[in-house]
N, C-alpha and C positions, 0 to 999 in steps of 0.2 A: 482814486483813479486806478492803483494798481490793484485794490481789492476787487474793483469792477472786471478789469482783464483777467484777474486769476478766477472769478467766478466762472467768465465766460469761457476760459481754458480748461477749468474743469467740467462744464456743461458740454463743450466739445468732445472731450476725452470719454466722457461717460456714453453720450451717443453714438461715437465710434465704437467704443466697446461693445455696447448693445447691438448694433448692426454686425460687428463680426460675429457675435454670438449667433443671431439668426442666420447669417449666412453659412456658418458652419453646419448649423443644425440641418439646412436645407441642403447642403454638400453630402452629408451622409445619406440622406434619403435616396437623393439622385444618383448618388455612386451605386448604391445597391441596385436600382432600378435599371441603372446604365448597365450594370454587370448581366443582369437576367438578359436585357434586350441583346447585349452583345454575344449572349450564350444562345440567341435565336429563340427565344420564348415569345410568341407572337401577342400574348396578353401584356407582357413588358414593354414591348415594341409599339403597340397601340397606346399605352398609358404614356410612354415617353413621347411619343408624338402629340398626344394630346397636352402633356406639360409645355413642350416646345410651341404649339399652336396658342395656348393660352398664356404662355408666360408664367407658369406654375413652378416655382421652385428654379428656374432656368430663366435665362434672358430669352424673350420672345424672339423666335426664330422660325420663319414660315417655309423656309427650305428645308430645315433639319426637320421640321413637323411633317412635311410631307414625305421624306427620306424615310423616316420611321415608320408613317401609316403604310406606305409602298412594301416596306418589308413585311409588316404583319399581314398586308392584304394579299400579298403572292403566297403567303401561308394559308389563305383561306379566313382571315379574321372577318366576319362580316361588318363590324363597327368599323374597322380599319379602312375595308372597302368604301363603305358610304363616305366616310370622312374623306378618303382620298379623291372620290368622285366629287366631293363638295371643293377640294383644293383645285382641282382641274377646271371645274366650271367658274370659279371666281379667278383662276389665275394666280393663287397663293401658294408660292412657294414653288412652282412649276409654270410651265408656259399654259396659257389658257388655251383650253381644247374640250370643246363642248362634247364632242363625240366621245372623247376618253372618258369624261365624267359620266355619260351614260353607260358606257360598258362598265365602269365600276359600279354604277348603282344596280345595273340589270343583274351584277354577279352577287352582289349583296341582297337584292331583291327576291332572287331564287333561293337565297337561304333564308328568308323569312323575316329580313331586316325591315320593319315597318317604316322606317323614316327613309331608307333606300327606295322601298316600294312606292311611298309619296313623293320623292323626288322624281322617280322614273314616270310616275303618272304625270307631274307636272311638266316634265321633259315632252311627254308625247302631246299634252294639251297644247303646248305653246310653239312646239317644232323645235325644241334645243336640242342641238346635237343628232336630230333625227327626223324624219318625217312626220309633219302632225298626223295624229288618230287618236280620234277621240273615243272609239271602241276601246284601244287599247289603254286609254288613260283612266277610262271608267273602270276597266277590270283591275289597273293596279291601286287607284283609289280605293276601292272596295276592299282589295287585300290589305291595305295599309290600315282600313278603319277595323277590319275584323282582326288584325295583329295587335290592336291597342292603341294605334297612333291617335291622339286626342285631337289632331288637327287635320285628319283625313276626311 
């Protein structure tokens, strides 16, 4: 009986040690990324937003994701603008606001982000956050397709 208990304790200690090493490795990566984001680097801010949105290397936190996307988006990062638009559209980490989503998608679309162009077209087609306009929808679907978006 005691041998079985000792084996279980050993297995538990081994598992906790392995988990600690994994978390330590992730913390080092995130600390470097966090440092760059705090220094105002938009690529790092976007990447940190992505990590928080998807729970990669950090606990998933949609509010933090939207906060970091917003910081990068304000500096003109088109991928962050597109993703921030999605946060507003779905109400993930921010209050749901379709018009605000369209604002960010339009900003990113005008910079050539093909996914934002598709989202803007989709919004025009369905009247999400703005008046329905099939002509504008078609224009942005075409832009998205010519920009290489495979779903456009």
